[in-house]
N, C-alpha and C positions, 0 to 999 in steps of 0.2 A: 809325441808332443806336437801340439798344434803350432803352425807358423806364427799365429797371432801372439803366442806366449812371448816372443822375442821383441815385441813392440808395444808401445803404449796404446791405450784405448782410442785416443784421438787420432792415431795413425792407421787404424783398421780400414777406414775408407780408402786411404791411399794404397794400402796393401791389396785390397780388393780390386782396385783399378789396375794395378800391375799384374795381378793374377789374370784379369780379363784380357789384358794385352798379350800375355804369354799364351793364353788359350787360343786367341785369335791367330797369332803367328803359327802356332803348332798345328791347328786344325785346317786353316785356310792357306797355309804356305805363303803368307803375305809379309811385307815389310812394314813395320810400325815405327814411325818417327815420334819420339817423345817431345814434349815441350821442354823448355830449358829447366833444368832441375838444380835445386840447391844441393849442397853436399849431403845433407841427411836424406833427401829423396833419392839421390844417387845410391847411397848406401842401402837403402831399402830395396831398390830395383836390383842391385847386385845380389842381395840376400835372397830375394824371392826367385829370381831367375836361376841363381845358383850354378852348379856345373851341369846344366842341361845338355843332353845329347842332341836335342832337336832345335832349341832356341838359343841364339847367341847374342850377346851384347856387343855392338860395334861402336867404337869411339873414334872421334876425329882427332888425328895427331895435331891439327892446327889449333885445337883447344888446349893443348898441353900447358899446364900452369894456371889455367883459369878456374875460378871457383864454380861458376854455373856452366853446366854441360848439357848438351843435347845428344841423347843416345839414339841409335837405331837398333831395334829388336828385329831379327830376321832369322829364317832357317839357316843352320850352320853352313850350308852349301852356297849361300849367296856371296857374291862379290860386291863389296861396297866401295864407292868412290867418294871423295870429299864433297862433290856437288850434291850428293844424295842427302846430305844433312840440311840442305836448304837454308843456309846461314850466310849473312852478309856482314861485312865490317864497314861501319859508317864513320866518317870523320865529321866533327862538328866544327864549322868555321865561324869565327866571330872576331870582332876587333879586340884582340888580346892586349893591345897597347893601353886601352882604356878600361877594360873589364877583366875580371877573373871569375869564371864559373866553377861551381863546385859539384861534386858527384851528386849530392842530395838535391841540388837545384835541377840538374838534368833528369834525374829519376822522377822528381816531383812534376816536372813539365810533361813527361811522358805519361804518368798516371793521370794527370788532369785532362789529357786528351782521350782518356779511356782505354789506353794501351794496357793490356794485361801483363803483369810481371812475368808470367810464364813465356811470353813471346820475346822477352829481352834476356840476353846473356849478361856478361860483365859490362860495366861502364868503366872504361880505362882512363885514368887521369895521370899524366906525367907533366909536371910544371904547369903550363897553361894549355897543353894539348889534351883534347878529349875525343875519345872514340866510343862508339856503342856497338856491341855485337847484337844483331837482331835477326829474327826469323824472316826469311824472304817474303813470307805471306803478307807482312805489314809494311814492306818498304814503300810501295806507292803512297800509302796513307801517311807515312813519316815524311816523305818528301813534300806532300801537300800541306800538311797541318803543323809540323814541328818547325815553325818559323820564328819563334820567340821563346827564350829561356830567361826567366827572372828579369824581365823588361829589357833584355838584350836581343837584338836581331841576330838570327843565325841562319846559315844555309848548310845543307847536308850534301856530302859527296860520298860515293861508294869507292872504297879503295881495296887493294888486295891484302890478303892476310900476311903477306911478307912485310907489310908496313905496320903491323900491329905493334902498339906500345906494349912495353913489358915492365909494369911497375914492380919495384922490388919489395917482396914480402918475405920476411924471414921467420919461419916457424921454428921454435926451439922446443926440443923434447925434454920433458921433466918427469920426475917420479916423486910421489909423496905417499904417505900412509893415511888412511881414513878410518874412522870408527864405524861409518855408515855411508851408504850411497845417497843419503839425503841431499837435496840441492843446497840447502844452507850450509851444510858441512863442507861440501865440495867448493862452493863459492868462497867460503872462509879460507880454505887452503890455498886455492889457486890465486886469489886476490890478496892473500896475506892480510886478512882482516879478522877481527873478533867474530864470533858466531853471531852476536847481537847485531853488529854492523852489517853482516852479510844478510841477516833477516830484514833489516831496514831497507837495504837495496832491493831485495825481492818485493817487499811490500810497496815500495815506491815505483814499481814497474821498470826497474833499471836492469832487469836480467831477462834474457831471452833464452829459451831452450828450443833448439831446432827451428830457429827463426820465428818463434812465437813468444810473446811476453808470458812469463809464468809467475804467478803470485802465490804459489804453493811451496813453502819452505820444505815440506816433507816429501815432495816429489822424488821418486827414486830415479837416479841417473843410470843410463846403461851405456855399454860399449857402442861407439858410433855416434853418440850424442854430440851436438855442437852447442856451446854456450857463448853468449855475448854478454859481457858485464861492463856496465858503464865505468869508464876510467881504468878498467883493467884489461880491456881488449877481448879477443876471442880465443876460445879454448876448444880443442877437439879431444874427446875422450878416446884414447887408443885401445886400452885394455885394462883388465883387473887381474892382478897376479895372486899368487898364494898368500895366505895370511901370515903375519909375523908371529913370533912367540907370545906377544901380548894380544893376540887375536885381532889385530888390525889388518886391514886389507891394503895391499899395495896398488896404487893407481898410476898408470902411465898416461900422459897427456901431452899434447902440443899446444903451445901458446903463442899467439901473435899479439904483441902489445900495441 
């Protein structure tokens, strides 16, 4: 069975990219540092690399609990250190007495400067404190150009990972039964809506699958998919279990409201 069988058509380009990384590491014995990956991209990297005897995925313990990760792919005999990930933790300083900045405003300011999302990790917000995890390659640019966010003057300082904010996110594991793996049926189940209302959300572009808006109610959902549903939060599809006596499939998922 082809490896592409496990992923959607629009993910084939990403699978090819990971296969190319794997081949480079395997044949040239080099270390490959990935960009920041969202959870779905991480899942694909782990599936493609698999239990390789020659190529290993190295993860940074300092990233534990974060959504976006930067991996290192290297021969299994390599010894990797935290500094090899080339990642910095930046503190955004601004007059919190008079202003409150939001995650979306910080991300928007970075995007408006032309910073690619893949060069940024998590944006951490706790009360009025904000931190950005970023690739070291862009730090000089950030220092020079990220001086204003949503009409508020800011300045950036680099801090140690021991000072990282830890927003509290609680994912709750749930089980349900589904008659089909169609997107509209799954949205209906996890959001506790009628199927018609679930279809309306999808048509209004209120549903994302693997961080991309999906307007196809009949899209088939797979293990490892991530859903974001307006007003219902985020959902990770963990697994599909054996069918019930009524020929319905059991689905295990985690939900963050």
